[in-house]
MILUMRO-552782 format. One record per residue: residue in one letter; x, y, z of N, C-alpha, C in turn. Coordinates in pm, 1 decimal, always signed. Layout:
residues N
SITE   aa         nx         ny         nz        cax        cay        caz         cx         cy         cz
SITE    a          X          Y          Z          X          Y          Z          X          Y          Z
...
***
This chain:
residues 120
SITE   aa         nx         ny         nz        cax        cay        caz         cx         cy         cz
SITE    x   +11243.3    +6121.6    +9208.7   +11282.8    +6082.7    +9308.8   +11209.8    +6155.8    +9429.6
SITE    x   +11126.5    +6264.6    +9404.8   +11034.5    +6306.9    +9526.1   +10929.8    +6211.3    +9551.0
SITE    x   +10886.0    +6145.3    +9433.1   +10770.2    +6070.7    +9470.4   +10797.7    +5910.2    +9539.5
SITE    x   +10928.5    +5926.5    +9534.1   +10964.9    +5788.7    +9594.2   +10956.3    +5787.3    +9753.3
SITE    x   +11007.9    +5903.6    +9804.5   +10939.3    +5934.2    +9939.6   +10830.4    +5947.3    +9969.5
SITE    x   +10736.2    +5957.3    +9912.5   +10597.4    +5984.9    +9936.9   +10553.0    +6141.1    +9952.9
SITE    x   +10626.1    +6204.0    +9914.4   +10589.8    +6341.7    +9902.6   +10495.3    +6389.4    +9792.9
SITE    x   +10372.2    +6461.8    +9822.1   +10312.7    +6507.9    +9715.3   +10320.7    +6662.6    +9704.7
SITE    x   +10390.9    +6695.6    +9582.6   +10440.5    +6816.5    +9538.5   +10304.5    +6915.4    +9501.5
SITE    x   +10221.1    +6877.4    +9420.4   +10097.3    +6961.9    +9374.3   +10165.6    +7040.6    +9255.9
SITE    x   +10214.5    +7163.9    +9274.1   +10239.4    +7256.1    +9179.2   +10415.5    +7269.2    +9196.9
SITE    x   +10475.3    +7307.8    +9087.3   +10589.6    +7360.5    +9105.5   +10637.8    +7488.6    +9026.0
SITE    x   +10696.9    +7604.5    +9087.9   +10706.2    +7726.0    +9013.1   +10843.4    +7755.6    +9000.3
SITE    x   +10910.0    +7767.2    +8878.7   +10999.0    +7799.3    +8839.4   +11017.7    +7924.4    +8752.4
SITE    x   +11158.5    +8004.0    +8766.4   +11174.1    +8099.6    +8681.5   +11216.6    +8062.8    +8554.3
SITE    x   +11229.9    +8171.6    +8445.7   +11265.1    +8126.4    +8317.7   +11384.4    +8058.5    +8264.0
SITE    x   +11496.1    +8070.1    +8387.8   +11616.7    +7981.3    +8376.5   +11616.1    +7828.3    +8350.4
SITE    x   +11474.8    +7803.5    +8396.1   +11461.8    +7651.2    +8401.0   +11369.7    +7627.0    +8301.4
SITE    x   +11326.7    +7699.8    +8211.4   +11240.4    +7680.9    +8117.6   +11301.3    +7581.0    +7992.0
SITE    x   +11246.0    +7453.1    +8021.3   +11279.6    +7348.8    +7890.5   +11186.5    +7243.9    +7905.7
SITE    x   +11176.7    +7162.5    +7803.6   +11077.0    +7095.1    +7756.3   +11104.2    +6963.2    +7895.1
SITE    x   +11232.0    +6933.5    +7882.8   +11256.1    +6821.2    +7979.9   +11224.8    +6836.1    +8140.4
SITE    x   +11262.2    +6979.5    +8173.8   +11214.4    +7007.8    +8296.3   +11060.5    +6979.7    +8323.1
SITE    x   +10971.9    +7034.8    +8228.6   +10841.0    +7054.0    +8216.3   +10793.9    +6911.5    +8246.4
SITE    x   +10837.0    +6811.2    +8165.9   +10832.4    +6681.7    +8180.5   +10854.0    +6592.3    +8313.3
SITE    x   +10975.9    +6639.3    +8338.6   +11033.0    +6605.3    +8458.2   +10917.7    +6619.1    +8610.1
SITE    x   +10888.3    +6730.2    +8589.0   +10781.6    +6809.4    +8674.4   +10662.6    +6714.7    +8655.3
SITE    x   +10607.5    +6695.2    +8566.4   +10493.0    +6610.2    +8527.5   +10492.2    +6479.6    +8586.1
SITE    x   +10620.9    +6435.0    +8552.3   +10658.1    +6265.9    +8588.2   +10660.7    +6264.0    +8724.9
SITE    x   +10684.9    +6319.8    +8820.3   +10679.0    +6316.7    +8951.6   +10529.5    +6337.8    +9029.0
SITE    x   +10435.8    +6388.2    +8933.4   +10308.4    +6388.3    +8977.6   +10246.3    +6549.2    +8992.6
SITE    x   +10354.1    +6632.1    +8970.1   +10307.1    +6795.6    +8976.6   +10296.1    +6851.7    +8851.8
SITE    x   +10247.7    +6968.3    +8848.0   +10198.1    +7057.1    +8758.5   +10278.6    +7155.3    +8759.4
SITE    x   +10367.8    +7164.0    +8610.7   +10487.9    +7269.9    +8618.3   +10418.1    +7409.7    +8591.7
SITE    x   +10459.6    +7513.1    +8633.6   +10454.3    +7650.4    +8627.3   +10583.2    +7728.8    +8610.0
SITE    x   +10606.2    +7720.8    +8513.2   +10750.8    +7786.3    +8458.9   +10734.4    +7917.9    +8401.1
SITE    x   +10798.5    +8001.5    +8421.7   +10771.9    +8151.1    +8351.3   +10807.4    +8131.1    +8192.3
SITE    x   +10697.4    +8156.1    +8119.3   +10711.3    +8144.2    +7993.7   +10762.5    +8278.2    +7915.3
SITE    x   +10892.0    +8241.3    +7831.6   +10942.7    +8357.4    +7770.1   +10849.2    +8403.8    +7615.2
SITE    x   +10889.6    +8504.0    +7602.6   +10788.8    +8564.0    +7487.2   +10827.0    +8495.0    +7352.5
SITE    x   +10923.1    +8411.9    +7332.7   +10937.8    +8361.6    +7177.4   +10939.9    +8215.7    +7218.6
SITE    x   +10862.7    +8133.9    +7284.4   +10827.2    +7994.2    +7308.9   +10758.2    +7959.9    +7191.7
SITE    x   +10790.7    +7829.5    +7173.1   +10720.1    +7758.0    +7063.3   +10642.6    +7629.8    +7140.5
SITE    x   +10506.6    +7616.4    +7079.1   +10459.0    +7489.8    +7144.0   +10458.8    +7372.8    +7100.4
SITE    x   +10574.4    +7359.3    +7023.4   +10594.0    +7241.4    +6964.1   +10663.3    +7143.2    +7101.0
SITE    x   +10610.0    +7030.5    +7109.9   +10660.1    +6944.6    +7268.7   +10780.4    +6858.9    +7195.5
SITE    x   +10776.7    +6815.6    +7092.8   +10923.8    +6738.3    +7046.8   +10930.2    +6621.7    +7162.9
SITE    x   +10801.0    +6572.8    +7187.0   +10807.1    +6462.4    +7242.5   +10810.2    +6452.8    +7393.0
SITE    x   +10745.2    +6575.9    +7430.8   +10741.9    +6620.3    +7597.7   +10589.3    +6657.3    +7591.0
SITE    x   +10483.2    +6563.8    +7635.5   +10348.3    +6600.0    +7622.8   +10306.5    +6701.2    +7759.9
SITE    x   +10408.2    +6721.6    +7854.0   +10368.7    +6798.1    +7966.2   +10412.4    +6963.7    +7903.1
SITE    x   +10509.0    +6954.3    +7828.4   +10547.2    +7118.3    +7773.3   +10414.4    +7157.9    +7691.3
SITE    x   +10352.7    +7079.0    +7610.8   +10239.5    +7112.0    +7562.5   +10109.9    +7149.4    +7608.4
SITE    x   +10093.6    +7071.3    +7728.9    +9996.1    +7135.1    +7837.1   +10006.1    +7278.3    +7925.0
SITE    x   +10177.9    +7269.0    +7962.3   +10206.0    +7391.4    +8016.1   +10171.0    +7500.8    +7917.8
SITE    x   +10222.3    +7514.3    +7805.8   +10210.3    +7613.3    +7727.5   +10060.6    +7670.1    +7669.0
SITE    x    +9996.5    +7535.2    +7664.2    +9867.9    +7562.2    +7617.3    +9770.3    +7626.1    +7759.0
SITE    x    +9803.0    +7567.6    +7881.3    +9759.8    +7658.6    +7982.4    +9811.6    +7805.4    +7961.8
SITE    x    +9912.1    +7856.1    +7969.9    +9934.4    +7959.1    +7947.5    +9860.8    +8048.4    +7847.9
SITE    x    +9853.2    +7998.7    +7731.7    +9803.2    +8061.2    +7636.4    +9658.6    +8057.1    +7639.4
SITE    x    +9592.5    +7960.7    +7671.1    +9433.3    +7985.9    +7678.3    +9411.5    +8073.3    +7812.7
SITE    x    +9454.5    +8063.4    +7918.2    +9436.0    +8168.3    +8029.5    +9537.2    +8237.9    +8083.9
SITE    x    +9619.4    +8324.6    +8049.5    +9747.7    +8357.2    +8096.6    +9728.5    +8430.2    +8243.4
SITE    x    +9604.5    +8479.5    +8281.2    +9559.4    +8558.7    +8394.5    +9560.4    +8441.8    +8509.0
SITE    x    +9492.6    +8314.2    +8495.1    +9506.1    +8209.4    +8572.4    +9653.0    +8153.5    +8602.0
SITE    x    +9726.9    +8136.8    +8490.1    +9877.2    +8102.7    +8481.0    +9966.6    +8174.8    +8567.9
SITE    x    +9916.9    +8318.6    +8540.9    +9982.8    +8418.2    +8631.5    +9970.7    +8394.3    +8784.2
SITE    x    +9830.3    +8393.5    +8823.9    +9800.9    +8380.1    +8951.8    +9883.1    +8261.2    +9036.8
SITE    x    +9884.8    +8144.4    +8960.2    +9956.4    +8030.5    +8987.8   +10097.9    +8058.1    +9012.5
SITE    x   +10170.1    +8108.6    +8921.0   +10309.6    +8120.4    +8894.8   +10320.5    +8246.3    +8996.0
SITE    x   +10268.6    +8334.6    +9032.7   +10287.1    +8445.8    +9120.5   +10311.9    +8369.3    +9273.1
SITE    x   +10254.5    +8254.7    +9316.7   +10314.7    +8228.1    +9419.2   +10432.4    +8201.8    +9455.8
SITE    x   +10512.1    +8190.5    +9350.3   +10650.9    +8176.8    +9350.2   +10719.0    +8288.7    +9443.9
SITE    x   +10651.1    +8412.5    +9428.3   +10701.6    +8526.6    +9509.3   +10709.7    +8526.2    +9668.6
SITE    x   +10557.0    +8465.8    +9701.9   +10557.0    +8400.0    +9827.3   +10652.0    +8337.7    +9906.9
SITE    x   +10678.6    +8196.1    +9828.4   +10784.3    +8111.7    +9849.6   +10932.3    +8156.8    +9879.9
SITE    x   +10975.1    +8266.9    +9787.0   +11071.0    +8328.3    +9795.4   +11095.1    +8416.5    +9888.9
SITE    x   +10995.0    +8487.2    +9915.1   +10992.8    +8557.4   +10053.8   +11028.9    +8491.5   +10165.3
SITE    x   +10970.7    +8371.5   +10190.7   +10976.3    +8286.1   +10300.2   +11116.3    +8233.5   +10304.1
SITE    x   +11168.5    +8200.6   +10220.2   +11310.7    +8141.4   +10210.4   +11392.4    +8263.8   +10262.3
SITE    x   +11379.5    +8373.9   +10165.6   +11447.3    +8513.7   +10227.1   +11454.5    +8519.9   +10388.7
SITE    x   +11338.1    +8523.3   +10438.5   +11314.3    +8575.2   +10584.5   +11374.5    +8458.5   +10671.2
SITE    x   +11372.7    +8318.1   +10614.1   +11423.8    +8203.6   +10677.2   +11593.0    +8234.2   +10707.2
SITE    x   +11658.4    +8269.3   +10569.1   +11787.3    +8275.5   +10583.4   +11814.8    +8389.8   +10645.3
SITE    x   +11762.7    +8535.8   +10659.7   +11807.4    +8659.0   +10753.4   +11758.7    +8599.5   +10902.1
SITE    x   +11674.4    +8541.6   +10943.7   +11656.0    +8485.6   +11066.0   +11735.7    +8391.8   +11151.9
SITE    x   +11752.3    +8296.6   +11061.2   +11823.0    +8191.1   +11076.0   +11968.2    +8203.3   +10978.1
SITE    x   +12082.9    +8093.4   +11009.9   +12171.8    +8108.9   +10934.2   +12139.8    +8029.4   +10792.2
SITE    x   +12235.9    +8105.8   +10727.6   +12163.7    +8064.1   +10595.9   +12247.0    +7975.0   +10494.6
SITE    x   +12345.4    +7900.7   +10555.2   +12400.0    +7782.8   +10516.3   +12410.8    +7662.3   +10586.0
SITE    x   +12378.4    +7565.3   +10532.1   +12352.3    +7422.8   +10598.3   +12495.8    +7360.0   +10652.9
SITE    x   +12534.4    +7349.1   +10773.8   +12634.9    +7334.5   +10818.1   +12697.0    +7183.7   +10813.7
SITE    x   +12612.7    +7070.5   +10815.0   +12637.1    +6944.3   +10812.9   +12704.2    +6914.6   +10635.2
SITE    x   +12795.2    +6817.9   +10676.9   +12860.6    +6749.3   +10560.0   +12805.5    +6647.8   +10492.9
SITE    x   +12750.3    +6575.7   +10596.2   +12701.0    +6434.4   +10534.8   +12545.7    +6467.7   +10452.3
SITE    x   +12532.5    +6412.9   +10354.5   +12392.7    +6467.0   +10302.8   +12261.3    +6423.7   +10369.2
SITE    x   +12289.9    +6296.4   +10448.7   +12157.9    +6265.0   +10520.2   +12135.6    +6361.7   +10670.4
SITE    x   +12252.1    +6428.0   +10722.5   +12268.8    +6514.7   +10782.5   +12206.7    +6634.9   +10750.7
SITE    x   +12249.5    +6672.3   +10629.9   +12218.7    +6833.6   +10543.5   +12052.2    +6796.0   +10538.3
SITE    x   +11991.2    +6702.6   +10518.4   +11849.8    +6684.8   +10489.2   +11792.0    +6720.7   +10635.7
SITE    x   +11843.9    +6615.6   +10710.6   +11783.8    +6616.9   +10855.8   +11771.9    +6787.9   +10931.6
SITE    x   +11928.5    +6850.6   +10897.3   +11898.8    +7004.1   +10941.2   +11806.6    +7086.5   +10853.1
SITE    x   +11793.0    +7072.9   +10744.0   +11702.9    +7154.1   +10651.4   +11546.4    +7124.9   +10710.9
SITE    x   +11521.2    +7015.1   +10750.3   +11380.6    +6971.6   +10823.9   +11392.7    +7043.9   +10943.7
SITE    x   +11489.1    +7023.9   +11028.3   +11458.8    +7075.4   +11154.9   +11475.6    +7243.6   +11161.0
SITE    x   +11541.8    +7312.9   +11045.2   +11517.5    +7450.5   +11026.6   +11374.5    +7474.7   +11007.4
SITE    x   +11320.2    +7416.9   +10899.4   +11177.6    +7427.8   +10860.6   +11064.3    +7397.7   +10985.5
SITE    x   +11083.3    +7309.3   +11046.6   +11010.8    +7285.0   +11159.3   +11022.8    +7422.3   +11262.2
SITE    x   +11148.8    +7460.3   +11298.3   +11193.9    +7556.2   +11399.7   +11104.9    +7713.1   +11308.5
SITE    x   +11123.7    +7696.4   +11184.0   +11054.6    +7829.8   +11147.0   +10902.0    +7819.0   +11178.7
SITE    x   +10840.7    +7701.1   +11125.7   +10705.3    +7715.0   +11123.4   +10653.1    +7702.8   +11284.7
SITE    x   +10712.2    +7673.8   +11372.6   +10690.8    +7695.9   +11523.9   +10690.1    +7877.9   +11533.1
SITE    x   +10819.4    +7912.5   +11489.5   +10839.3    +8076.4   +11510.4   +10715.4    +8111.6   +11466.4
SITE    x   +10677.9    +8114.0   +11326.9   +10545.3    +8173.8   +11270.9   +10428.9    +8134.8   +11315.3
SITE    x   +10417.5    +8016.2   +11393.8   +10281.2    +8006.5   +11447.0   +10275.7    +8084.1   +11568.6
SITE    x   +10403.2    +8089.0   +11645.1   +10396.1    +8175.1   +11767.1   +10391.3    +8317.0   +11738.3
SITE    x   +10450.4    +8351.7   +11648.8   +10398.2    +8507.1   +11592.4   +10249.0    +8542.3   +11571.8
SITE    x   +10209.5    +8471.2   +11495.3   +10044.9    +8457.9   +11459.2    +9958.7    +8427.9   +11550.3
SITE    x    +9981.9    +8358.4   +11665.9    +9895.4    +8370.9   +11767.1    +9895.2    +8476.1   +11877.1
SITE    x    +9986.0    +8564.2   +11876.2    +9992.9    +8664.1   +11962.7    +9908.6    +8765.5   +11902.3
***
């Protein structure tokens, strides 16, 4: 769905709750690289999901590099937390299209506030 609107995702970082072969493949199918936290008992058998093999092999071949990518998730979570504290934490619109517009407007306002803060 994301690739249909012309957004280039690049990389996607998810915690262990989203660790599945289907999720890794879905992320790869939209053109992004999955970085999902790997559990200690994970098996590398793909069961028909090639993105799973690539992700697990990336982790096993170079765990430090994988961790550098995955740890960007904490920065993203920090930004979301700050946005929720500074702005209202819930979307008020009821219609989906308006919810999307409200979220985009909030992100634009957040970016403007951040830019002004860092220019001072």
